C-alpha angles and dihedrals in degrees: 000000000000119000111254118214132185119213114200120192108187114192134170094271108021148024116228117196130187124186110206132184113207121214114198120316093323138020132029139146138270112248098186143347135189144169120219120195104221095213091055089066099041098255145342099285093050091048092051091049089051089052088051090060088071103085093204090065096045096058095060131086107252130226111193118207114200132192115266087232087074093054134068117227126199135174114228127184119209127171093231139052102207112123096219093052091044092052091051094048104033097083093056093049094044100046098080090046097059129077091220135052115283088230090063098056140073115218140189132172146203124208117251115220115266098355142015142004133271106219127198118201132185131173114260091233091055092048092048090047092055092047091050092051095048096042089052086059126024097005146246119015114221098171135024109195137166111257098230092042091054088051095048091048089065094056109106112225093214092057094046107034120180095036130258149180132291116204119194103189107197134174099286106355138042121218115211126197124186116203136184130180091000094303135103117259104175142345128213136178118212128193098242135103151127096298095057088047090053092048091051091048091051089057093046093049097034091231136120122279091252092053092046090052091054090049090049093051094046093045092226098142133148120254092255126041104165100184093045092047091049090051093051092043092052091051092050091049091052090050091048091051089051090053093048092049092050091049090050096050093043098249089123116049093193138013111274112270098193137040115200118186132192139154130078093287092057090073091069104106098203088057091051089051093049091048091053091047095048101040099030087230125116108233114240117206109233114229113177092182090063096033093053095033093233124178122225125213116243112272096025113121123188140153110228095212090057098038101037094104094050089048090050090051091051090050091050114122109220093218096043122124097203093084141019134280112192093172090086094169094303111149131193091208123070123217108252097172099097117106123226091256091050091049092051091050092052092045090054092049092048092047090053091049091049092052091048092048090048091055092046090047092055092051093046092045092056091046093048093048090050091050091047091051091051089048092051091050090052091048091051090050091050093049091047093050092047096051098034106032092156093064113107095200138017110228108144104005096187095052093041092052091047090054091048090049092053089052091051092049090061091059097034094114091074099022110173094327139089119297090256096048097082121152091251093050091047093050090048091049093049092048090054095046100047110077115236089226091069114096096228127150120188115200101166129039124171132171119192136147092358093306126111118203118195127187120187151133129261138183092243143339092268091064091051089052090050091052091050092051093050094048091053087067092066119110089218098057126080099180136004116199127185114219130190124334130199138173118262110247094232113042136002100283126117129233114221143183125211126190118198123190110208121221 
């Protein structure tokens, strides 16, 4: 008997459900599909309960696909790829990156090509709340995934080499997934969708929202719709800035080679044209029915662009590692089957384990503190030896280093360089070489052991390159090397590092 799966795509306005019968490891056919407008049933919980009245949907294992706006995403870098080691270490790496306690979240990850992990996190209360709502309607939840991640997991790497972007343009938000080598790289959620397009059209055409929606669906639009065009152009600019930022910080190894679009908003032709113009990529409409060669039972009607996410959720393999599963064994129902005697027995066992762990913890804590103290002593000795190699014995390292520092200050003007390469001469030389027209701000300058390190801020990367070229003309400098660059959080400027080796 084929395995029957239910894919649920829950958005802000509607529930989309697909009932899918799997045959073997790949393939199968869609048994049923429907769209439920949440407002028509008086709310999400009532709509899910109504769905649960259909016995066909209650007998299937459910994969729930949620909006990325409900999930936190973080990039984590670990020096290993073993799942057991990752699971043991991930919480410590993730804790300072989250706005809530690590004990209050459920996490899962996918491996990013070449280096790092993309981690999804959701509060336990939110996960339990979703499970409770769905289990009160259609039935048991086996997987909780992110909608756009479930979609991207179905993109075959051999058909779309070089990586690309998946856009799921919904009613009020657009989910964006970046993929390379058949794996997720990053996920974003942008405030743009079919409803804002309709509202802009209504203003351009001076008609009601309902009339504008009909015009949008039919495609009967005037040659110029300024507000609608501005809205689409702003969205494309925001997407383009996201791509440039990811290329700059190394999240994307190469420019995206493919642009796959889905969702109700993807049917709007002027948006498709603006995407192609802005990104220099021809949008390809994603159709999982055709891509996965799925059969549909007679009488079932569905539009792939609208139902792709629900189809992807139904195709989701519970044990797969290409996407997320935030279910993680969390259950909305508590086990009430233990007797009082059984509860007392388990309480006694747990109490004994806690006492044993407390004793072991005390012993380990003392050992760890001792090891840490020994480690700190070794580090102090290494630092002392590095900065004061002439010292025959370390007695009071702080005072000895202070004395050495005062001695170095006296000769700082020609510190480990030629007699001409004093700090004042170097600063004067740099001031004369760097053109005043360049928008350069230096906020950190250090000179030690014949090496100058500069940290600063520039208008763009071209200006940093110009500064490097001018400094190479100095008679004092042997080599000028540009280090890492990154975008400033507020504004369009670029942080940069320069290393200069003095003659």
